[in-house]
C-alpha positions as CSV (number, residue, x, y, z in Angstrom):
1,X,1.2,3.2,9.9
2,X,4.3,5.2,11.1
3,X,6.4,2.1,10.4
4,X,6.0,2.7,6.7
5,X,7.7,6.1,6.9
6,X,11.3,4.6,7.1
7,X,10.5,2.3,4.1
8,X,9.4,5.2,2.0
9,X,12.6,7.2,3.0
10,X,14.8,4.2,2.1
11,X,13.0,3.8,-1.2
12,X,13.4,7.5,-2.1
13,X,17.0,7.7,-0.9
14,X,17.9,4.8,-3.2
15,X,16.1,6.3,-6.1
16,X,16.9,9.9,-5.8
17,X,20.6,9.3,-5.3
18,X,23.3,10.8,-3.1
19,X,22.9,14.4,-4.1
20,X,19.5,14.5,-2.4
21,X,19.2,14.6,1.4
22,X,16.3,12.4,2.3
23,X,14.9,12.3,5.8
24,X,11.6,11.8,7.7
25,X,9.7,14.1,10.1
26,X,9.8,11.8,13.1
27,X,13.1,13.1,14.4
28,X,14.9,16.4,14.4
29,X,16.9,16.8,11.2
30,X,19.1,19.4,9.5
31,X,17.0,21.4,7.1
32,X,20.0,23.0,5.6
33,X,21.2,20.4,3.0
34,X,19.7,21.0,-0.4
35,X,18.2,19.5,-2.4
36,X,16.1,17.7,0.2
37,X,13.1,15.4,0.5
38,X,11.3,15.0,3.7
39,X,8.7,12.2,4.3
40,X,5.9,12.9,6.8
41,X,2.8,11.1,7.8
42,X,-0.3,13.0,8.5
43,X,-3.3,11.9,10.6
44,X,-5.1,9.1,8.9
45,X,-8.7,9.4,7.7
46,X,-11.2,6.8,8.9
47,X,-12.7,5.5,5.6
48,X,-15.4,3.1,6.8
49,X,-16.4,1.1,9.8
50,X,-18.2,-2.2,9.6
51,X,-18.7,-4.4,12.6
52,X,-15.3,-4.7,14.3
53,X,-13.4,-3.7,11.3
54,X,-12.1,-0.1,10.6
55,X,-10.7,1.0,7.3
56,X,-8.1,3.7,7.8
57,X,-6.4,5.8,5.1
58,X,-3.0,7.0,6.3
59,X,-1.6,10.0,4.3
60,X,2.1,10.3,3.5
61,X,3.5,13.6,2.3
62,X,6.8,13.9,0.5
63,X,8.2,17.5,0.5
64,X,10.8,18.3,-2.1
65,X,12.9,21.5,-1.7
66,X,15.6,23.0,-3.9
67,X,17.4,26.3,-3.9
68,X,16.9,28.7,-6.7
69,X,20.0,28.2,-8.8
70,X,20.6,27.4,-12.4
71,X,19.8,23.7,-12.0
72,X,16.8,24.0,-9.7
73,X,14.0,23.5,-12.2
74,X,15.8,20.4,-13.6
75,X,16.4,19.0,-10.2
76,X,12.8,19.5,-9.1
77,X,11.3,18.1,-12.3
78,X,13.5,15.0,-12.1
79,X,12.8,14.4,-8.4
80,X,9.0,15.0,-9.0
81,X,9.1,12.2,-11.6
82,X,11.2,9.9,-9.4
83,X,8.9,10.2,-6.4
84,X,5.8,9.3,-8.5
85,X,7.6,6.4,-10.2
86,X,8.7,5.0,-6.9
87,X,5.6,5.5,-4.8
88,X,2.5,5.7,-6.9
89,X,0.9,2.2,-7.1
90,X,3.7,0.8,-4.9
91,X,2.7,-1.9,-2.4
92,X,5.5,-2.2,0.2
93,X,6.4,-5.7,1.2
94,X,5.8,-6.7,4.8
95,X,3.0,-4.1,5.4
96,X,-0.7,-4.9,5.3
97,X,-1.7,-1.9,3.2
98,X,-3.1,-1.3,-0.1
99,X,-1.0,0.2,-2.9
100,X,0.0,3.9,-2.4
101,X,-2.0,6.3,-4.6
102,X,-1.0,9.9,-5.4
103,X,-3.8,12.2,-4.3
104,X,-2.4,15.7,-4.6
105,X,0.6,17.8,-5.6
106,X,0.9,21.3,-4.5
107,X,3.5,24.1,-4.0
108,X,5.6,23.7,-1.0
109,X,5.0,26.5,1.5
110,X,8.5,27.7,2.6
111,X,9.5,30.8,4.5
112,X,12.9,31.2,3.0
113,X,12.8,33.1,-0.2
114,X,15.6,31.2,-2.0
115,X,13.8,27.9,-1.7
116,X,10.9,26.4,-3.7
117,X,9.5,23.0,-4.2
118,X,6.4,20.7,-4.1
119,X,4.5,18.5,-1.7
120,X,3.2,15.2,-3.0
121,X,0.4,13.5,-1.0
122,X,0.0,9.7,-1.2
123,X,-2.6,7.6,0.6
124,X,-3.1,4.0,1.2
125,X,-5.7,2.0,3.1
126,X,-5.4,-0.6,5.9
127,X,-7.9,-2.4,8.1
128,X,-7.7,-2.6,11.8
129,X,-9.8,-4.7,14.0
130,X,-11.7,-3.6,17.1
131,X,-13.4,-5.6,19.8
132,X,-15.6,-8.5,18.6
133,X,-17.0,-9.6,22.0
């Protein structure tokens, strides 16, 4: 599940372009470059269990942050559209997961007053097998 995070980062980095700093939450990173997108994985939900099979729904959060300058609204609107276009209904090759689905969009909770942005929450599902003995 965590192995999907770098694939999301790469996809967003290519789509958002060089002006956006795109990183993930698995390693320390510089939070100063703006605009920025950070990809995080939250604890997965257990969807269903049936016999030895377990359906899990991992959650991936994309945080978009911009500074409050003259181009901020345009940057944020464009990035919001790009993230949805790149991730919603995308099935990453080489991973055994269902297509990503946008589940929520909310204001980014930031402590710095000069920043604002959005968090977009995507989910997918995957099945893991337990003991069948």
